[in-house]
C-alpha positions in Angstrom: 9.9 9.5 -42.3 10.0 11.8 -39.4 11.6 10.6 -36.1 11.9 12.8 -33.0 13.5 11.8 -29.9 13.0 14.1 -26.9 15.2 13.5 -23.9 18.5 14.4 -22.1 22.0 13.8 -23.3 22.9 12.1 -19.8 19.7 9.9 -19.8 20.7 6.2 -20.4 17.3 5.3 -22.0 17.6 8.3 -24.3 21.0 7.1 -25.5 19.5 3.7 -26.1 16.8 5.1 -28.2 19.3 7.1 -30.3 21.6 4.0 -30.7 18.6 2.0 -31.9 17.8 4.4 -34.7 21.5 4.9 -35.5 21.9 1.1 -35.8 19.2 1.1 -38.4 20.8 4.2 -40.2 17.6 6.3 -39.8 17.8 10.0 -39.5 16.6 11.3 -36.1 15.7 14.8 -35.0 17.1 14.8 -31.3 15.6 17.5 -29.0 17.7 18.0 -25.9 15.1 19.0 -23.3 17.8 20.7 -21.2 18.5 23.2 -24.0 15.0 23.4 -25.4 11.9 22.4 -23.4 9.3 20.6 -25.3 6.3 22.7 -26.5 2.9 22.2 -24.8 1.4 21.1 -28.2 4.1 18.3 -28.6 3.5 17.0 -25.1 -0.3 17.0 -25.8 0.3 14.2 -28.4 1.8 12.0 -25.7 -0.7 13.1 -23.1 -3.7 12.2 -25.5 -2.3 8.6 -25.9 -1.0 7.9 -22.5 -2.5 10.5 -20.0 -0.7 13.1 -18.2 0.3 10.9 -15.3 2.3 8.5 -17.6 4.6 11.5 -18.7 5.8 12.3 -15.2 8.7 10.3 -13.8 7.7 9.7 -10.1 11.1 8.1 -9.5 13.3 10.9 -10.5 15.3 12.8 -7.9 13.9 16.1 -9.2 10.4 14.8 -8.4 11.3 13.9 -4.8 13.6 16.8 -4.2 10.7 19.1 -5.0 8.5 17.4 -2.6 6.1 16.4 -5.3 5.7 12.9 -4.0 3.6 14.3 -1.0 2.1 17.3 -2.6 -1.0 15.5 -4.1 -0.9 17.7 -7.2 -3.1 16.3 -10.2 -1.3 14.7 -13.1 -2.4 17.7 -15.3 -0.9 20.3 -12.9 2.4 18.2 -12.7 2.6 18.2 -16.5 2.2 22.0 -16.5 5.0 22.2 -14.1 7.2 19.9 -16.2 6.9 22.5 -19.0 9.2 24.6 -17.0 11.1 21.7 -15.3 11.6 19.1 -18.0 13.6 16.8 -15.7 10.2 15.8 -14.3 9.3 14.1 -17.5 9.9 10.3 -18.3 12.3 10.1 -21.3 12.9 9.4 -24.0 9.7 10.6 -25.6 9.8 9.2 -29.2 7.6 10.3 -32.1 7.7 8.2 -35.3 5.1 9.7 -37.7 1.9 9.4 -35.7 3.1 6.8 -33.3 4.4 8.0 -29.9 6.0 6.3 -27.1 7.4 7.1 -23.6 10.5 5.4 -22.2 12.5 2.6 -23.8 10.2 0.7 -26.2 12.2 -0.9 -28.9 9.5 -3.4 -29.8 7.0 -0.6 -30.4 9.6 1.4 -32.4 10.1 -1.7 -34.6 6.5 -2.0 -35.3 6.1 1.7 -36.0 9.0 1.7 -38.4 7.5 -1.3 -40.3 4.2 0.5 -40.4 5.8 3.6 -41.9 7.7 1.5 -44.4 11.3 2.0 -43.1 13.8 -0.8 -43.8 16.0 -2.0 -41.1 19.7 -2.7 -41.7 20.3 -6.5 -42.0 21.6 -8.0 -38.8 24.8 -9.9 -38.8 
């Protein structure tokens, strides 16, 4: 099973996602967007499911600091900008097989893991 988590080491929701999979003893490929921005092809998977606007974090300090809240750019143009400035993205971006999620979505992760046939560790 292939689980990828795209995010930042200092993002609380990204740490929650990594903890979720670690508690279930599932191997995760973590991509720190600070070190290596996501490829356009990888973001396209999320864009096809949720739309370009859902990928942009309109509440982030970077979004407001760049004046994008008043710029009126289209979501597609903002997504292009996010390729160069990954802090504009909502994180974590999680891919479990063909299932993709944006943000903290533990219930969706649980459903995707069950669909992929992964076993969760028993709860105490």
